[in-house]
C-alpha positions as CSV (number, residue, x, y, z in Angstrom):
1,M,-23.1,-15.5,34.4
2,T,-27.1,-15.7,33.9
3,E,-28.7,-15.8,30.7
4,R,-30.4,-12.5,31.4
5,K,-26.5,-11.3,32.4
6,S,-25.3,-13.1,29.1
7,I,-28.1,-10.9,26.8
8,K,-27.4,-7.7,28.0
9,G,-23.0,-7.9,28.0
10,Y,-23.7,-9.0,24.4
11,L,-25.8,-6.4,23.4
12,S,-23.6,-3.7,25.3
13,Y,-20.4,-4.7,23.7
14,S,-22.2,-5.3,19.9
15,S,-23.4,-2.1,20.3
16,I,-20.0,-0.5,20.7
17,Y,-19.1,-2.2,17.4
18,F,-22.3,-0.7,15.8
19,F,-22.4,2.4,16.0
20,Y,-18.3,3.1,16.4
21,F,-17.9,1.8,12.9
22,F,-21.3,3.1,11.7
23,A,-19.9,7.0,13.0
24,M,-16.8,5.7,10.7
25,A,-18.6,5.0,7.8
26,V,-21.1,8.0,7.6
27,F,-18.2,10.6,8.0
28,G,-15.4,8.7,6.0
29,S,-16.4,6.1,3.5
30,M,-18.0,9.0,1.0
31,L,-15.8,12.1,2.0
32,S,-14.9,12.2,-1.2
33,V,-17.7,12.3,-3.0
34,Y,-19.2,15.2,-0.7
35,L,-15.4,17.3,-0.9
36,S,-15.6,16.6,-4.8
37,G,-19.5,17.9,-4.4
38,S,-18.4,21.0,-2.7
39,G,-16.2,21.8,-5.4
40,K,-12.4,20.3,-4.3
41,T,-10.2,19.3,-7.0
42,T,-8.4,15.7,-6.7
43,G,-5.5,16.9,-5.2
44,E,-7.4,18.7,-2.7
45,I,-9.1,15.5,-1.8
46,S,-6.6,13.6,-1.7
47,L,-4.9,16.4,0.9
48,I,-7.7,16.4,3.1
49,V,-8.7,12.5,3.3
50,S,-4.9,12.1,4.0
51,A,-5.2,14.2,7.2
52,S,-6.6,10.9,8.4
53,G,-3.9,9.1,8.5
54,L,-1.0,11.7,9.1
55,F,-3.0,12.9,12.2
56,T,-3.3,9.2,13.2
57,M,0.3,8.5,13.0
58,I,1.3,10.9,15.4
59,A,-1.5,10.7,17.7
60,Q,-2.0,6.8,17.9
61,P,1.3,6.3,19.5
62,F,1.2,8.8,22.2
63,L,-2.3,7.5,22.6
64,G,-0.9,4.0,23.1
65,V,1.6,4.7,25.7
66,L,-1.0,6.7,27.5
67,Y,-3.3,4.1,27.5
68,D,-0.8,1.8,29.0
69,R,0.5,4.2,31.4
70,T,-2.8,5.6,32.6
71,G,-4.8,2.6,32.2
72,W,-7.9,5.2,31.6
73,R,-9.4,2.5,29.1
74,K,-13.1,3.8,29.6
75,R,-12.0,7.3,30.6
76,L,-9.6,8.1,28.1
77,S,-11.6,6.7,25.4
78,A,-15.0,8.8,26.4
79,I,-12.8,11.8,26.2
80,L,-11.3,10.8,22.9
81,L,-14.7,10.1,21.5
82,V,-16.4,13.1,22.9
83,I,-13.6,15.4,21.1
84,S,-13.9,13.6,17.8
85,A,-17.7,14.2,17.9
86,A,-17.3,18.0,18.6
87,T,-14.4,18.4,15.6
88,G,-16.6,16.4,13.4
89,I,-19.8,18.9,13.4
90,V,-17.5,21.6,13.0
91,F,-15.8,19.9,9.7
92,G,-19.7,19.9,8.2
93,F,-19.7,23.6,8.7
94,T,-16.4,24.5,7.2
95,Q,-15.2,25.2,3.2
96,N,-11.6,25.8,3.8
97,T,-9.3,23.4,2.1
98,I,-6.7,23.6,5.3
99,A,-9.3,24.0,8.0
100,L,-11.3,20.8,6.7
101,F,-7.2,19.1,6.7
102,A,-6.8,19.6,10.2
103,L,-10.5,18.9,11.2
104,N,-10.7,15.3,9.2
105,G,-7.5,14.8,11.0
106,L,-8.5,15.6,14.7
107,S,-11.6,13.7,14.1
108,M,-10.4,10.6,12.8
109,A,-7.1,10.6,14.6
110,F,-9.1,10.7,18.1
111,L,-11.7,7.9,16.3
112,N,-9.0,5.9,15.2
113,S,-7.2,5.9,18.8
114,V,-10.2,4.5,20.3
115,N,-9.8,1.4,18.0
116,P,-7.3,-1.0,19.6
117,V,-9.6,-0.6,22.8
118,C,-12.4,-2.0,20.6
119,E,-10.4,-4.6,19.3
120,Q,-9.0,-5.9,22.4
121,L,-12.4,-5.7,24.2
122,A,-13.5,-8.0,20.7
123,S,-10.3,-10.5,21.7
124,S,-11.0,-11.0,25.2
125,S,-14.5,-10.8,26.4
126,P,-16.5,-13.9,27.1
127,Y,-18.3,-13.7,23.7
128,R,-16.1,-15.4,20.8
129,Y,-14.5,-12.3,18.5
130,G,-16.8,-13.1,15.7
131,V,-20.3,-12.6,16.9
132,L,-19.1,-9.3,18.3
133,R,-17.2,-8.1,15.6
134,L,-20.0,-8.3,12.8
135,W,-21.8,-5.3,14.5
136,G,-18.7,-3.9,13.3
137,A,-19.5,-4.5,9.7
138,I,-23.2,-4.1,10.0
139,G,-22.5,-0.9,11.5
140,Y,-20.2,0.7,8.5
141,A,-22.3,-1.3,6.0
142,V,-25.3,0.6,7.2
143,G,-23.2,3.8,8.1
144,T,-22.3,3.9,4.3
145,Q,-25.4,3.0,2.8
146,A,-26.8,6.3,5.0
147,A,-24.4,8.8,3.5
148,G,-25.2,7.4,0.0
149,M,-28.4,8.7,0.6
150,I,-28.0,11.9,2.5
151,L,-25.4,12.8,-0.4
152,E,-28.4,12.0,-2.8
153,L,-30.7,14.2,-0.8
154,G,-28.4,17.0,-0.5
155,A,-28.3,17.0,3.2
156,S,-24.5,16.5,3.8
157,V,-24.1,18.4,6.8
158,L,-26.4,15.7,8.1
159,L,-23.6,13.4,7.5
160,F,-21.5,14.8,10.4
161,V,-24.8,15.5,12.8
162,L,-24.9,11.4,12.8
163,F,-21.2,11.2,13.1
164,A,-21.2,13.1,16.4
165,A,-24.5,11.3,17.8
166,T,-23.0,8.0,17.0
167,S,-19.9,8.6,18.3
168,L,-21.8,10.0,21.8
169,I,-23.5,6.7,21.6
170,T,-20.3,4.4,21.5
171,C,-19.2,6.4,24.3
172,L,-22.3,5.4,26.4
173,S,-22.0,1.9,25.4
174,F,-18.6,1.7,26.7
175,H,-19.9,2.8,30.1
176,L,-22.7,0.3,29.8
177,T,-20.1,-2.7,29.4
178,G,-18.7,-1.8,32.6
179,L,-15.9,-2.1,31.5
180,K,-13.1,-0.6,33.9
181,D,-10.3,1.3,33.7
182,A,-6.8,-0.9,34.5
183,A,-3.8,-0.5,36.4
184,P,-1.3,1.2,34.9
185,V,1.8,-0.6,33.1
186,V,5.1,0.0,34.3
187,K,7.8,-1.4,32.4
188,S,11.1,-1.9,33.5
189,P,14.3,-0.8,31.0
190,E,14.6,-5.0,30.6
191,K,11.6,-5.0,29.3
192,Q,11.6,-2.0,27.1
193,S,14.6,-3.8,25.8
194,K,13.2,-6.7,25.0
195,E,9.8,-5.2,23.7
196,K,12.4,-3.4,21.1
197,A,14.0,-6.6,19.8
198,A,10.6,-8.1,19.6
199,L,9.7,-5.4,17.2
200,T,13.0,-4.8,15.0
201,L,13.3,-8.5,14.5
202,P,10.1,-10.4,13.2
203,L,8.0,-7.2,12.2
204,V,9.9,-5.7,10.0
205,L,8.8,-7.4,6.8
206,F,5.4,-7.1,8.2
207,A,5.8,-3.4,8.7
208,V,6.6,-2.7,4.9
209,F,3.9,-5.0,4.0
210,C,2.0,-3.1,5.9
211,F,2.8,0.5,4.6
212,F,2.4,-0.5,0.8
213,F,-0.7,-2.6,1.7
214,S,-2.7,0.0,3.8
215,G,-1.6,2.8,1.1
216,L,-2.7,0.7,-1.7
217,T,-6.3,0.6,0.1
218,G,-6.7,3.8,1.6
219,A,-6.1,5.4,-1.9
220,S,-8.4,2.8,-3.5
221,G,-11.2,3.7,-1.0
222,T,-10.8,7.5,-1.5
223,Y,-11.2,6.9,-5.5
224,V,-13.3,4.1,-5.9
225,P,-16.5,5.9,-4.8
226,L,-15.6,8.4,-7.3
227,L,-15.7,5.9,-10.0
228,L,-18.7,4.6,-8.9
229,Q,-20.4,8.0,-9.2
230,E,-19.2,8.2,-12.6
231,K,-20.7,5.1,-13.3
232,L,-23.8,5.1,-11.3
233,G,-24.6,8.1,-9.4
234,T,-24.2,9.1,-5.8
235,S,-27.0,6.7,-4.3
236,L,-26.3,3.6,-6.2
237,A,-22.6,4.1,-5.6
238,G,-23.5,4.0,-2.0
239,T,-25.7,1.0,-2.4
240,V,-22.8,-1.1,-4.0
241,L,-20.4,0.2,-1.5
242,F,-23.3,-0.6,1.5
243,L,-23.5,-4.8,-0.2
244,G,-19.7,-4.8,-0.1
245,T,-19.4,-4.3,3.3
246,L,-21.6,-7.0,4.6
247,M,-19.9,-9.5,2.5
248,E,-17.6,-8.9,6.1
249,I,-20.1,-10.5,8.1
250,P,-19.2,-14.3,7.1
251,V,-15.4,-13.6,7.4
252,I,-15.8,-12.5,10.3
253,F,-18.3,-14.8,11.9
254,L,-16.2,-18.0,11.0
255,S,-13.0,-16.4,11.5
256,D,-12.3,-19.1,14.3
257,R,-12.6,-21.7,11.7
258,F,-9.8,-20.7,9.4
259,M,-7.5,-17.7,11.4
260,D,-6.2,-20.2,13.2
261,K,-5.3,-22.7,10.5
262,L,-3.6,-20.5,8.1
263,N,-0.2,-19.2,8.8
264,G,1.3,-15.6,8.7
265,R,2.4,-16.1,5.1
266,Q,-0.6,-17.5,3.4
267,L,-2.8,-15.0,4.8
268,L,-0.9,-11.8,3.9
269,A,-0.6,-13.8,0.3
270,L,-4.3,-14.1,0.1
271,N,-4.8,-10.9,1.1
272,A,-2.3,-9.4,-1.2
273,L,-4.1,-11.3,-4.2
274,L,-7.8,-10.0,-3.4
275,L,-6.0,-6.7,-3.8
276,V,-5.1,-7.5,-6.9
277,A,-8.4,-8.9,-8.2
278,Q,-9.7,-5.6,-7.1
279,T,-7.2,-3.4,-8.8
280,A,-7.5,-6.0,-11.9
281,A,-11.3,-5.1,-12.0
282,Y,-11.2,-1.4,-11.9
283,S,-8.5,-1.1,-14.2
284,F,-9.0,-3.3,-17.2
285,S,-12.7,-4.1,-16.8
286,G,-15.2,-1.9,-18.7
287,S,-18.1,-3.5,-17.5
288,T,-19.9,-2.0,-14.5
289,V,-21.5,-5.2,-13.9
290,L,-18.0,-6.6,-13.0
291,I,-16.3,-3.9,-11.3
292,C,-19.4,-3.6,-8.9
293,A,-19.5,-7.5,-8.6
294,V,-15.6,-7.4,-7.9
295,L,-15.8,-4.6,-5.3
296,I,-18.9,-6.5,-3.3
297,L,-17.3,-9.7,-2.9
298,T,-13.3,-8.2,-2.2
299,K,-13.0,-4.8,-1.6
300,S,-14.6,-5.0,2.9
301,V,-13.1,-8.6,2.9
302,T,-9.9,-7.8,2.3
303,T,-9.8,-5.1,4.7
304,M,-11.8,-7.2,7.4
305,L,-9.3,-9.8,6.6
306,F,-6.1,-7.6,7.1
307,I,-7.4,-6.0,10.4
308,M,-7.6,-10.3,11.8
309,V,-4.2,-10.7,10.2
310,T,-2.6,-7.7,11.7
311,L,-4.5,-8.7,15.3
312,K,-3.1,-12.5,14.5
313,V,0.8,-11.4,13.5
314,T,1.3,-8.9,16.4
315,S,0.0,-11.4,19.1
316,G,2.4,-12.3,21.5
317,K,3.9,-10.7,24.8
318,Y,4.4,-7.4,23.6
319,A,1.0,-7.6,21.4
320,T,-0.1,-3.5,22.6
321,T,3.0,-2.0,21.5
322,A,3.1,-4.1,18.0
323,L,0.1,-2.8,17.5
324,S,0.7,0.9,17.9
325,V,3.5,0.3,15.7
326,I,2.0,-1.3,12.7
327,A,-1.0,1.2,13.2
328,T,1.6,4.1,12.6
329,V,3.3,2.1,9.6
330,K,-0.2,2.1,8.1
331,S,-1.3,5.5,8.8
332,L,2.0,6.5,7.0
333,G,1.2,4.3,4.0
334,G,-2.1,5.7,3.8
335,V,-0.8,9.5,3.8
336,V,1.8,8.7,1.3
337,L,0.3,6.9,-1.3
338,T,-2.7,8.9,-0.8
339,N,-1.5,12.0,-1.8
340,L,0.4,10.3,-4.5
341,A,-2.5,9.0,-6.3
342,G,-4.2,12.2,-5.9
343,Q,-1.3,14.1,-8.0
344,L,-1.5,10.6,-10.6
345,A,-5.6,11.4,-10.8
346,E,-4.9,14.7,-12.0
347,N,-2.8,13.9,-14.7
348,V,-4.8,10.7,-15.8
349,N,-7.9,9.0,-15.3
350,L,-9.4,6.9,-13.0
351,Q,-9.1,3.6,-14.5
352,E,-5.5,4.4,-15.5
353,M,-4.4,5.3,-11.8
354,F,-6.1,1.8,-11.3
355,N,-4.1,0.7,-13.3
356,V,-0.8,1.7,-11.2
357,F,-2.3,0.2,-8.3
358,F,-3.0,-3.3,-10.2
359,W,1.3,-3.2,-10.9
360,A,1.8,-2.5,-7.3
361,S,-0.7,-4.7,-6.0
362,A,1.0,-7.9,-7.6
363,T,4.4,-6.5,-6.9
364,L,3.2,-6.4,-3.1
365,L,1.6,-10.2,-3.7
366,A,5.3,-11.4,-5.2
367,F,6.7,-10.1,-1.5
368,S,4.6,-11.5,1.0
369,F,5.8,-14.9,0.0
370,V,9.5,-14.0,1.4
371,I,7.6,-12.7,4.4
372,R,8.5,-15.2,7.5
373,I,5.8,-14.4,10.7
374,P,6.4,-16.7,13.5
375,A,3.7,-18.5,14.6
376,S,1.5,-17.5,17.3
377,Q,0.8,-19.9,20.2
378,K,-2.7,-17.5,20.6
379,S,-6.0,-17.4,19.8
380,Y,-7.8,-14.4,19.4
381,F,-10.9,-16.0,17.5
382,A,-12.2,-18.7,19.7
383,G,-13.6,-17.0,22.3
384,E,-14.4,-18.0,26.0
385,N,-17.4,-20.2,25.2
386,G,-17.2,-22.0,22.3
387,R,-19.1,-20.5,19.2
388,L,-21.1,-18.4,21.6
């Protein structure tokens, strides 16, 4: 590979992550604030937001199988991104709660279903995982800040125009990488039987952890912007979330330095401990400065670390199927706990709701110590070219 081609290839790959996660942030990071400003109750907000997890839970396993059966990594990703852009635009011009529920679910399900291809590209490209994936963190941070500024200016429709535009740019970036559709995967009955065994034995406890962890982080992510808006206003809330997202960058960039040195149990316990720290600050601290500091230092770090932990834990011969199953479990956790949180938020204030989250997180931390994760022999984080 020549230096010129290497730079062109790196820019093509990195643009996928920047624009993909920008689209995700500009639509979802301040969605609860947008819906609140539209006059929706906390129960309605939870219902609409939970559609993302519900629709993803239904669509992603089917689309994952479709990716495998057809080999259409490039073609199917382009189709999903275009449909996601179209439904996102319609969302911005809709006020009916049921329609918003359906449109949010469709937009996010199609967008989320492209994510496994993005993650596999980052882990199998000539470049180190961290130097590609960090552009996702930057894109999400910029998208979050843009969403806050747009809502502060009162131009909320622009959120969904930007979402559609960056989804389409992501589609173009897939084309520029030269990604080719692969040969269809055909599984024999014997291979399918082994695959089911691989999923039902070592990953059951991890799946339980994923259900509650993703549910708690999803519910927390829905209501933290509202907590910040109460204390800081919309624009400053977006700035705090922006700064928090930037904290992902060193974690991603240095992933090859620690992800292969810590075992699965240690990484899960670290994830749960970070979640305990967050929810403790939200529920027990009356200091806005402390809440913002803890959020900036831990919120996005927690979710990014868990993405990498999932990639590590599910690595192996049947990684694609395991990732699809775990993604479904995560979505189910998000749906269930976000709706429960919405019911709770209608009866208590936000800090009392986060107090419940704290005790649930502490229980999850204790549970992490009894999970035995088989050691992986493969590194997804080093890349083919050293630390490039």
